[in-house]
C-alpha positions in Angstrom: 0.0 0.0 0.0 1.0 3.6 -0.5 1.8 5.5 2.7 -1.4 7.5 3.4 0.6 10.3 5.0 3.2 10.9 2.3 1.7 9.4 -0.9 5.0 7.5 -1.3 5.4 3.9 -2.3 6.1 1.7 0.7 9.4 -0.2 1.1 7.5 -3.5 0.5 6.2 -2.2 -2.8 9.7 -1.0 -3.8 11.1 -4.5 -3.0 8.5 -6.2 -5.1 9.2 -3.9 -8.0 13.0 -4.4 -7.6 12.6 -8.2 -7.4 10.6 -8.3 -10.6 13.0 -5.8 -12.4 16.1 -7.9 -11.4 14.4 -11.1 -12.6 13.6 -9.5 -15.9 17.0 -7.9 -16.2 18.7 -11.2 -15.7 16.2 -12.7 -18.2 17.7 -10.3 -20.7 21.3 -11.2 -19.7 20.8 -15.0 -19.9 18.6 -14.8 -22.9 20.9 -12.6 -25.0 24.2 -14.1 -24.2 23.6 -16.8 -26.8 22.6 -14.3 -29.4 26.0 -12.6 -29.1 28.1 -15.7 -29.5 25.7 -18.0 -31.4 27.5 -18.5 -34.7 31.0 -18.6 -33.2 30.0 -21.1 -30.5 27.9 -23.3 -32.8 30.7 -23.4 -35.4 33.1 -24.5 -32.7 30.7 -27.3 -31.6 30.3 -28.5 -35.1 34.0 -28.4 -35.9 36.3 -31.4 -35.6 38.7 -29.6 -33.4 39.4 -26.0 -32.6 42.1 -25.3 -35.2 41.6 -22.6 -37.7 41.4 -25.2 -40.5 38.8 -27.3 -38.6 36.6 -24.2 -37.9 36.9 -23.0 -41.6 35.8 -26.4 -42.8 32.4 -26.1 -41.3 29.9 -24.9 -43.9 28.3 -21.5 -43.1 24.9 -22.9 -44.0 25.2 -25.6 -41.4 26.2 -23.1 -38.7 23.2 -20.9 -39.6 20.8 -23.9 -39.6 22.0 -25.3 -36.2 22.1 -21.8 -34.6 18.5 -21.2 -35.8 17.3 -24.5 -34.5 18.8 -23.8 -31.1 17.2 -20.4 -31.0 13.8 -22.0 -32.1 14.1 -24.5 -29.2 14.9 -21.7 -26.8 11.7 -19.8 -27.9 9.6 -22.9 -27.6 10.9 -23.6 -24.1 10.1 -20.0 -23.3 6.5 -20.5 -24.3 6.1 -23.7 -22.4 7.7 -22.1 -19.3 5.2 -19.3 -19.3 2.3 -21.9 -19.0 4.1 -24.2 -16.6 5.3 -21.6 -14.2 2.2 -19.5 -14.7 0.2 -22.4 -13.2 2.6 -22.6 -10.3 2.4 -18.9 -9.7 -1.4 -19.0 -9.3 -1.2 -22.0 -7.0 1.9 -21.4 -4.8 2.4 -17.6 -5.1 4.1 -15.0 -7.3 7.3 -14.4 -5.2 7.9 -18.2 -4.7 7.5 -18.8 -8.4 9.7 -15.8 -9.2 12.6 -17.5 -7.2 12.2 -20.8 -8.8 12.2 -19.4 -12.4 15.3 -17.4 -11.7 17.1 -20.4 -10.3 16.1 -22.5 -13.3 17.4 -20.2 -15.9 20.6 -19.3 -14.0 21.7 -22.9 -13.5 21.0 -24.0 -17.1 22.6 -21.0 -18.6 25.7 -21.8 -16.7 25.6 -25.4 -17.8 25.7 -24.3 -21.5 29.4 -23.6 -20.9 30.0 -27.4 -20.7 28.3 -28.3 -24.0 30.4 -30.4 -26.3 27.9 -31.1 -29.0 25.5 -28.6 -30.6 22.4 -30.6 -29.3 23.8 -30.3 -25.7 23.5 -26.5 -26.1 20.0 -26.9 -27.5 19.0 -28.9 -24.4 20.5 -26.5 -21.9 19.0 -23.4 -23.7 15.6 -25.1 -23.8 15.5 -25.7 -20.1 16.9 -22.3 -19.3 14.1 -20.8 -21.4 11.5 -22.6 -19.2 12.6 -20.4 -16.4 12.9 -17.3 -18.4 9.3 -17.7 -19.8 7.9 -18.2 -16.3 9.6 -15.2 -14.7 7.8 -12.6 -16.8 4.4 -13.8 -15.7 5.3 -14.1 -12.1 7.1 -10.8 -11.9 4.5 -8.8 -13.8 1.7 -10.3 -11.7 3.6 -9.5 -8.6 4.0 -5.8 -9.5 0.5 -5.5 -11.0 -1.0 -6.7 -7.7 1.3 -4.7 -5.5 1.5 -1.2 -7.0 -1.6 1.1 -7.2 -2.8 2.2 -10.6 -1.4 5.7 -10.4 2.2 4.3 -10.4 1.7 1.7 -13.1 2.5 3.7 -16.2 6.1 4.4 -15.3 6.5 1.1 -13.5 5.5 -0.8 -16.7 8.1 0.9 -18.8 10.7 0.6 -16.0 10.0 -3.1 -15.6 10.3 -3.8 -19.3 13.4 -1.7 -19.5 15.0 -4.1 -17.1 15.2 -6.7 -19.9 17.1 -4.2 -22.1 19.6 -3.5 -19.3 20.2 -7.3 -19.1 20.7 -7.4 -22.8 23.2 -4.5 -22.6 25.0 -6.5 -19.9 25.1 -9.5 -22.3 26.6 -7.4 -25.0 29.2 -6.0 -22.7 30.0 -9.4 -21.5 30.5 -10.8 -25.0 32.7 -7.8 -25.9 34.8 -8.0 -22.7 35.3 -11.8 -23.2 35.7 -11.7 -27.0 39.3 -13.0 -26.8 38.2 -16.0 -24.8 36.4 -19.2 -25.8 32.8 -18.2 -26.5 31.5 -20.9 -24.1 32.8 -19.0 -21.1 30.3 -16.1 -21.4 27.6 -18.5 -20.1 29.3 -18.7 -16.7 28.2 -15.1 -16.1 24.6 -16.3 -16.5 24.9 -18.1 -13.1 25.0 -14.8 -11.2 21.2 -14.4 -11.0 21.0 -17.5 -8.8 22.2 -15.4 -5.9 19.3 -13.0 -6.2 16.8 -15.7 -5.1 18.1 -15.7 -1.5 17.2 -12.0 -1.2 13.8 -12.4 -2.9 12.7 -15.2 -0.6 13.6 -13.2 2.5 12.5 -9.7 1.4 9.4 -10.0 -0.9 6.1 -11.2 0.5 3.2 -12.5 -1.5 0.6 -9.9 -2.7 -2.3 -9.6 -0.3 -4.9 -10.0 -3.0 -3.5 -13.3 -4.2 -3.1 -14.6 -0.6 -6.6 -13.8 0.3 -8.1 -15.4 -2.9 -5.8 -18.5 -2.5 -7.2 -19.1 1.0 -10.8 -19.1 -0.3 -10.5 -21.3 -3.3 -8.2 -23.3 -5.6 -7.1 -21.9 -8.9 -9.4 -22.8 -11.8 -8.2 -25.3 -14.4 -6.1 -24.1 -17.3 -9.2 -24.7 -19.5 -10.7 -21.6 -17.9 -8.6 -19.5 -20.2 -10.8 -20.7 -23.0 -14.1 -20.7 -21.1 -16.9 -18.1 -21.2 -15.7 -14.6 -20.6 -12.0 -15.3 -21.2 -11.7 -17.1 -24.5 -11.8 -14.0 -26.7 -9.2 -12.3 -24.4 -6.9 -15.3 -24.5 -7.0 -15.6 -28.3 -6.7 -11.9 -29.0 -3.7 -11.5 -26.7 -2.0 -14.6 -28.1 -2.4 -13.2 -31.6 -1.0 -9.8 -30.5 2.0 -11.2 -28.7 2.7 -13.8 -31.4 3.1 -11.1 -34.0 5.1 -8.9 -31.6 7.4 -11.6 -30.5 8.0 -13.2 -33.9 9.0 -9.9 -35.4 11.1 -8.6 -32.5 13.1 -11.9 -32.1 13.9 -11.9 -35.7 15.3 -8.4 -35.2 17.1 -9.2 -32.0 18.7 -12.4 -33.3 19.8 -11.2 -36.7 20.7 -7.6 -36.0 24.2 -8.4 -34.7 24.7 -10.6 -37.8 23.6 -7.7 -40.0 26.1 -5.4 -38.4 28.9 -8.1 -38.6 28.2 -8.7 -42.3 28.9 -5.1 -43.4 31.9 -5.4 -45.8 34.0 -2.8 -43.9 33.3 -4.6 -40.6 34.2 -8.0 -42.1 37.4 -6.5 -43.5 38.2 -5.1 -40.0 37.6 -8.5 -38.5 40.1 -10.0 -40.9 42.7 -7.5 -39.9 42.0 -7.6 -36.1 40.2 -10.4 -34.4 37.2 -9.2 -32.4 36.6 -6.0 -34.5 33.2 -7.4 -35.7 32.1 -8.3 -32.2 33.0 -4.9 -31.0 31.1 -3.1 -33.7 28.0 -5.3 -33.4 28.2 -4.7 -29.6 28.2 -0.9 -30.1 25.2 -1.1 -32.5 23.4 -3.4 -30.0 24.0 -1.1 -27.0 22.8 1.9 -29.1 19.5 0.3 -30.0 18.8 -1.1 -26.5 19.3 2.4 -25.0 16.9 3.8 -27.6 14.5 1.0 -26.7 14.3 2.1 -23.1 13.1 5.5 -24.4 10.6 3.6 -26.6 9.3 1.7 -23.6 8.4 5.0 -21.8 7.0 6.5 -25.0 4.7 3.5 -25.5 3.4 3.4 -22.0 2.7 7.1 -21.8 1.0 6.9 -25.3 -1.2 4.3 -23.7 -2.0 6.6 -20.8 -2.9 9.5 -23.0 -4.5 7.7 -26.1 -5.5 4.3 -24.8 -3.9 0.9 -25.6 -5.5 0.4 -29.0 -4.2 3.7 -30.4 -0.8 3.3 -28.9 -0.4 -0.3 -30.2 -1.4 0.9 -33.6 1.1 3.7 -33.6 4.0 1.5 -32.5 3.2 -1.3 -35.0 3.0 1.2 -37.9 6.4 2.6 -36.9 7.9 -0.9 -36.6 6.5 -2.0 -39.9 8.0 1.0 -41.7 11.3 0.4 -39.9 11.5 -3.2 -40.9 10.3 -2.9 -44.5 12.2 0.2 -45.4 15.4 -0.1 -43.3 16.1 -3.8 -44.1 15.2 -4.0 -47.7 18.9 -3.5 -48.6 22.0 -4.7 -46.7 23.3 -2.3 -44.0 26.2 0.0 -44.4 28.3 1.6 -41.7 26.4 4.9 -42.5 22.9 3.3 -42.2 23.2 0.6 -39.6 22.6 2.7 -36.5 19.5 4.5 -37.7 18.2 1.1 -39.0 18.7 -0.6 -35.7 17.5 2.3 -33.5 14.4 3.0 -35.5 13.4 -0.6 -35.4 14.1 -0.9 -31.7 12.2 2.2 -30.7 9.0 0.9 -32.2 9.1 -2.9 -32.3 10.7 -3.2 -28.8 9.0 -0.1 -27.4 5.7 -1.9 -28.0 6.6 -4.3 -25.2 6.8 -1.5 -22.6 3.0 -1.6 -22.4 2.7 -5.4 -21.8 3.7 -5.8 -18.1 0.8 -3.7 -16.8 -1.6 -4.3 -19.8 -1.8 -8.1 -19.8 -2.1 -9.2 -16.1 -5.2 -7.1 -15.2 -7.2 -8.8 -18.1 -7.4 -12.0 -16.1 -8.9 -12.8 -12.7 -6.5 -13.2 -9.7 -6.3 -17.0 -9.6 -5.6 -17.4 -13.3 -3.5 -14.2 -13.6 0.0 -15.6 -13.9 -1.3 -18.5 -16.0 -3.2 -16.1 -18.3 -0.3 -13.6 -18.5 2.3 -16.4 -18.9 0.3 -18.3 -21.5 -0.7 -15.4 -23.7 2.6 -13.6 -23.6 4.7 -16.7 -24.1 2.5 -18.8 -26.4 3.6 -16.3 -29.1 7.1 -17.7 -28.8 5.9 -20.9 -30.4 5.3 -18.9 -33.5 8.5 -16.9 -33.0 10.3 -20.3 -32.9 8.9 -21.0 -36.4 10.0 -17.5 -37.4 13.6 -18.3 -36.2 13.6 -21.4 -38.5 12.4 -19.5 -41.4 14.9 -16.7 -40.7 17.7 -19.2 -40.6 16.7 -20.5 -44.1 16.4 -17.0 -45.5 19.8 -16.1 -44.1 21.5 -19.1 -45.5 19.7 -19.2 -48.9 17.8 -16.1 -49.7 19.7 -12.9 -49.2 21.4 -12.8 -45.7 20.3 -11.7 -42.3 18.9 -8.4 -43.3 16.3 -10.1 -45.5 15.2 -12.3 -42.5 14.3 -9.1 -40.7 12.7 -7.6 -43.8 10.4 -10.5 -44.6 9.2 -11.0 -41.0 8.2 -7.3 -41.0 5.2 -8.3 -43.2 3.6 -9.8 -40.0 2.9 -6.3 -38.8 0.1 -6.1 -41.4 -2.2 -8.5 -39.6 -0.8 -7.0 -36.4 -2.6 -3.8 -37.2 -5.9 -5.5 -37.4 -5.4 -7.2 -34.0 -4.2 -4.0 -32.4 -7.5 -2.3 -33.4 -9.6 -5.2 -31.9 -7.4 -6.0 -28.8 -9.2 -6.3 -25.4 -9.2 -3.3 -23.0 -8.3 -3.6 -19.3 -10.5 -2.1 -16.6 -10.6 1.6 -16.8 -8.7 2.2 -13.6 -5.7 0.3 -15.0 -5.3 2.7 -17.9 -5.1 5.9 -15.8 
């Protein structure tokens, strides 16, 4: 509760917000570490030894294919984790589930360091993704049920921006460790495990959930498709499917777009690590811009409503993808291409943390939020496979981003019909 005398957020509410923010930030760290070293690490796992000759003998198409399959498995695991841990969050509590999800993705991100075959990496990334998928639903429900409506606009943007901070940390980690074996970056992903000790001690369960849980058991998962919720579930799943498929194509292939610029490739040939450094600089720039986009999206929703703000952000994202990535990037164009796409496509997500949970009743809230937000990753997994084929056979990584941008066309239709939360949640 807000302190009635000062109007300030109480320490308990700050701790809940910080716990969710840290969980989502470490999601970004553990989720994006693979993106930054994917091709280099997968090539190493496919090679018969680590000599330059053995690495060079691995076909680029094989590297692209296996890297795409691993990313697709990661996104599928993310989707399943949203449903599995969403169910646990409604039954056992938001804070308890938050700690379990963080522990899951921290441990299995660290284990990726010990992969010796490409499919080992696939298994570790899949299980880590279960925890990453569950964390978002538990954390967002925790904050949604803890903070009053008047504070939720900035909190939604701040919470989503935590993921970008984690991605920036992943970029910096890969750059700082660029001279080492790429497998060692995954050891950094173990760090979030230490946060769970603080969360279990400092963050109580929301009073609303605790009261509801004492009175009745959570409804079955089928309730999401029952009277009163089926339309909401389907519309949200469609919206997040389009948003996630497009944005993960951008996130996964953007570093490859930057590294493929001829001048950058030439610099890499002259100095090992030059391409990684340039791709890192581009990534940091667009993640910083995305934080601005998160706040822009949430305040647009406050002023214009969710449907109008979703429509504006999707129109901007579609233009950025289809215009910016029609041709290969150059050193002169890559920054505006990346930053424009990030502002709109990633800025769209700033609205989701406080938009989705209130659309569901308390005892199916983490399940509903986890299922609808993360079910879209099943489609984004298919998008990753298609993007891998496009990259290998139909024009390179920039074309993978370009073609997936066409999904924003049906996205506009969904945005105009999406469900609206209770009025007090949009103030």
